[in-house]
C-alpha positions, 0 to 999 in steps of 0.5 A, a space after each residue: 722371895 724366900 726359897 728352900 734350896 739345896 746348893 750342893 750335895 755336901 750341905 743340907 738345904 736351907 732357906 735363902 732369899 732369891 730373885 722373884 721369877 720373871 714371867 716369859 711368853 707362854 708362862 704363868 707366875 703363881 704365888 705359892 700359898 701352900 705345898 706338900 712334902 712327898 718322899 721324893 722331896 726327901 730323896 732329892 734333898 739328900 742327893 739320893 735321886 741323882 741316879 735317876 734325876 739330873 740336878 742343876 744347882 741351886 735346886 729349889 726343892 718341892 713338887 706339889 703346890 697350890 696358889 694363885 696366878 699373879 701374872 701371865 705371859 704373852 699368849 697365855 689363854 687358859 689362865 687369868 690373874 687371880 685363878 686358884 690353881 693346884 698341881 705339881 712340878 715335874 721337870 726333867 731336872 731338879 732345879 725350880 721347885 715349889 718350895 718358894 713364894 713364887 714359881 713361873 710355869 709354862 701354861 701347859 705344865 701340870 697345874 689346873 684350876 683348883 676345886 672351889 670348895 677345897 682350901 689351899 692347904 688341902 689343894 696342895 696335897 692333891 697333886 702328886 699323890 692323887 695322880 699316882 693313886 689314879 694310875 694305880 687304880 687304873 693299872 689294877 683295873 678296879 671296879 665295883 665288885 673288886 677286892 683290893 689289898 692296899 699295902 701302905 694305906 696310911 701314906 699319901 698315895 695309899 690314902 687316895 687309893 683307898 678313897 678312890 677304890 671305895 668311890 668306885 664301889 670296891 671292897 678294900 682291905 688296908 694295912 694299918 697298925 691297931 689303934 690310930 692307924 686303923 681308925 684312920 684307914 677306916 675313916 677313908 673307907 677301908 672295910 678291913 684293916 690288918 696290923 702289919 706289925 703284929 702278925 704275918 701280914 701276908 697270911 693275915 691278908 690271905 685269911 681275910 679273903 680266902 677266895 683271893 684278891 682281885 688286885 694288890 696295890 703296894 707302895 712299901 715293898 721294894 724287894 721283887 721277891 717279897 712283892 712276888 711272894 705276896 702277890 702269888 699268895 693273896 691274888 686270884 689266878 688272874 689278879 693284878 699286882 701294882 708296885 710304886 717302887 719298881 718291885 713288879 718283876 714279870 719273871 717272878 709273877 708268873 701268870 699274874 698281871 704285874 705293873 710298875 707305876 711311876 708318877 707321870 704328869 698328866 693334866 687330864 688326871 689332875 682335872 679328874 682329881 679336881 672333880 673327885 675333890 669338888 664332888 666330895 668323893 675324895 678328901 686330901 688327907 692332910 694330917 699336919 701343917 707347918 709354916 714355911 719357916 718350919 719346913 725342916 720339921 715338915 721334912 722330919 715328919 715325912 721322914 718319920 712316917 706320919 699318916 696321910 699328907 704333910 702340908 706347908 703354908 707359904 701364904 
């Protein structure tokens, strides 16, 4: 089978032929039909993830996936051959990823039944970003009357945060450049778009909601001082500031509620995401799709900062 692998740190990843995985007891063999490319895949491919992730070479890259169960090992009860599944690989080490034509996963790992009305390409984009978004929403305590500022609304996680918050009845202000990006976030449900490139974004956000926001979800600011300054400027006195880049330092946030979100595999959250997609409350924001043979172009699209999600087809 084909797999996109990193063989060592000093060479770029490449497409290789490798043996098809063997299904062991308690495992399922998934024929990968689609995957999506996330910023974490770029970090692993470049070696930049070695400070927080162990590597076992060769490393098949990839996290998100969708596909069909092709075989089940002894003792598997929750899946049957032919089941459509989606989810992501979250091993403690970089080794067996989803950018391969087949993957073998423990039954209890992080794949669930795919929504019947979502095709493979869009199902492949639901997992990692969707799960992270649900964690952000919960940490920010978003409800029907909340006012939420999403900084980084055009990316995968931000796109889902906007949709889920709107589904809950919240008011959403989103960062987006004037033009195509603004149209994009409004299509997701944002009430207001603020052009981060044309003005002082923080002051513009404050002017859009002088009473203050109940919550901030920020997926782009890595500097703790900048994150704290934004939170203190735009949030109410008991507001919640959520960072996906580890910028939430309680010592800088004062009385505000600060939370750092790290994507954590959770089957129940994946099932909740499947339900939201099945009911039409969220849509996977796939903006570009590449054939597996062109996966390097998919990486470049993510590196360049495309809106929404980038998918790769393997079927």
